[in-house]
N, C-alpha and C positions, 0 to 999 in steps of 0.2 A: 420285746413288744414295743412298738412305737408309741409316742405320746398320744397320737390320734386314736390308736386302737385302745389304749388304756382308758381314754375319755369315753369312747363308745361303749366299752364293756361295763364301765362303772355306771354310765347313764342307763344302760339296759337294766342293771340290777335295781337302780333307784326307781325307774319307771314301773318295774314290776311290783315294787313295794308300795310306792306312793301314788303312782299315776303320772302321766306325762305332764299335764298342765300344772300339777301340784309340785313338781320337782323344779327347783331353781338352779341356775348356773352355780350359785354359791354352794349349794348342797353337793353338786357334782364335783366341783373342785375340791371340797373338803374330803369327799370320798376318795378322790384320786391322790390327795396329798400334794396338790399343785396350786399355784396362785391363779387368780382370775386372769392376770395378764398372760400366763402360759396357755390358758384355755383359749383366749381370743387370738393367740398366734396360730391356733389350729382351726378354730371355727369363729366366724364373725358373730354368730348368735346361736341361741338354743334351736331356733328353727333350722338353721343350716346343719346343726348336729343331727337333728331328726332326719333331715334330707339325706345326709351321709349314711346314716344307719339303714334307711330304707334301700338306698342304692346298693349298699354292701350286702344286704339281705337278698335282694333280687339277683344281683350279679353272682353271688356264691351259688345259689340254686342252679343257675344256668351253667356256669363253668364246671362245677363239680359233677353234675349229671352228665354233661357232654364228655368230660374226661373219662368217666366210668364207662360210658357207652363205647368210646373209641378203643377201650382196652379189650373189648369182646373180640374173640377170634372168628366167630361165625355170626350171621345175622340173628339167629334165634338167641344166641348168648348175649348179643348186644341188647335185644329187647328185654331179656331177663334182667340184665344189668341196669337198664333204664328204670324198671320198676323198683328194684332193690334200692338203688341209690336215690331215687326220687323220694321214697319213704324215709330213708335215713336222713337226708338233708332237710326235708320238710319238717321232720320231727325235731330237729335242732332249733328251728325257728318258730315253732308254734306259739311259744310264749310271747314273742314280740308281735306276732300276727294277732293274737288275742288282745293285747294291749291296744293296738291300733283300732280294732273293731269296737272296743269299749268306749273310746274317747273321740271327741271331735278335736283333731289336732290342727292348729293354725298353719303349720307348715305344709299341709296337704292342699296346695294351691293348684291352679290349672297347669302350670309348668311341670310340677311333680306328677300330676295325674297323667300327663302326656308321656313322661319318662317311664312311669310304671307300666303304662300300656305298651310302650316300646318293648320292655322286657317280657311282658306277657306274650305278645305276638311273636317275639323271637323264640320263646320256649315252644310255642305252638308250631312254628316253622321247623324247628329242630325235630320235633316229634313227627311231623309230616314226612320229613326227609328220611327218618329212621324207618317209618312204616313202609315207604317205597323200597328201601333197601332190603327189608325183611320179606315183603310179599310181592314186590315187583309190580308189573302193569295190571295185575288182576284187581288192584284197588283203584285204578284210574276211574275218576268220576265219583267215587264214594270216599275219597280221602278226607274230605272236610267233616263228614259224618263221623268217621273213625276217630279223628283227632278230638272232636267234641265229646264223643262217648268215652274214649280212653281217659281224657281229663276228668270227666264226670265220675268215672269209677274211682280214680285216685282220690279225688276230693271227698267222695262219699265214705271211703274206707278211713281216710285221715280223720274226718269228722267223727266217725264212730269210735275210733281209738282215742281220740282227744276227749270225748265225752265220758268214755268208760274208764280212762286212766289205767288201763290194764296193758301189760306187755303183750306183744304179738310176734309170731314167727314170720319175719319179713321174707325169708326164702320161700316158705310155703305160699305166702300171699302172692309173691311174684310169679310162682309157678301157676297159680290159679288165674292170675290176670293175663299171663301169656296165653293160656288155653282159651280164655274168653275172647281175647283180642284176635286170636287165630280163627276162631269160629266166626266172628263178625267179619273179618277180612275175607274169608274164603267162602262163606255160606250166605251172607246177607245179600239181598237183591234190590230191595226198595230203597231209593236214595231220597233224602229230604233236602239237605243243603246242596244247592246246585253249583255255586261258585264261591270263590275265595272271599268275596265281600260280605258273605253271610257269616263267615267265621272270624276274619281278621278285621280289626278296626282300620281306618284309613291312616296308615302309618305316616306320620309327618315327615316330609322330606326337608331337611335343613339346607340352607344355601351354603356354598363354599365359604362365603364371608362369615357366616355364623360359626362354622366349624373352626375356622382360623381364629376367630375371637376366643373360642373355648380353649384352643391350643395356646394362645397368648397368655391366658389366665393360668393355665396349668404349668406353663413354662416357669412361672414364678414359684412353683411348689416343688421344684426339684433342683438338686445340685449335682446330679449324676451327669457326667460328661456325655455318656452314650445317649442318655435320654434327651439331653439338651440338643445334641447334634441331630438326633432322629426327628425331634419336633421341628427344627429349622428346615431340614430336608423335606419333611412331610408337608410343611406349609408351602415350600417352593414347588413341590410336585403337584399339590392340589390346585395351584394357580395356573398350571400349564393348560394350554388349549385342549390337550388330550392326555389327562392324567393316566399313568400306567398302573393298572391294578397290581401287577406283580411287585413293583417298587413300593407301592403304598402298603400292601400286606406285609412285606418284609420290614418296613420301618415300624409298622404297628406292632409287630412281634417284639420289638425292642422295648415297647412301653407296657406290655401286658402284665409284667410283674408288679408294677406300681399301681396300687388300688385307686390312686387319685385319677387314673386314666381309664377306669373301668368303662364308663359309658361311651366315651369317644372311640375307644378301641373296638368295642362291640359294634358301634354304629358304622364305623368305616369298614370293618370286615363284612358286615351284612350288606353294605352298600356296594362294595367293589368286588365281592366274590361272585 
């Protein structure tokens, strides 16, 4: 386990026990058994730590569910995997989500809200793509309703299990939701959401200069030669008059194992695929 991961895990424990605002950096370092200096080598402040935990939380949900879906051999199996792993992953993070809902956290500023919305929209787009893969053109025009309803069903069941604190059969639940989604996709006729703007927020498009600034900062957080070279080549490619998507995606793949690069790798893949 890296020092950053140790700090995040310890902070989550303390946040659950004491609350976010009531937990100090000193308490976190004592819990980790490290010095304050070691903490500040990993995070500039407690706010930055909270920011990192939220990004880790959102990124893991998207990546783990996408990985599970890709392992399905048929479209229907992929949809079943989507529900199974969505519930499994979300169950892992309900504790932190509850903490965030209970407290007004100073780190939740406009920039972070934009970043969270990016992840939320990315998850919706992945679900929309999956639904087309499963049901084909028959959902054309009603895909936005379907995404909203499927997300609503998942959230409703999660809330129910969260409140009851009782174990549940995730396989049976996934079977039930596959059946319900199939009925909606194949039988529903009345469409309410007419276009993507009614489902997705206006996803912020960052300038190439902004992305390069992010990469410059991230370059200071790695000593891995492959990552350093990939960042340099990525910056050069992005500044070209016509950046080549295949080259960018290839370089991004060299950075995906490093959690420090979570947001920028997902953003670039979404932007250039």
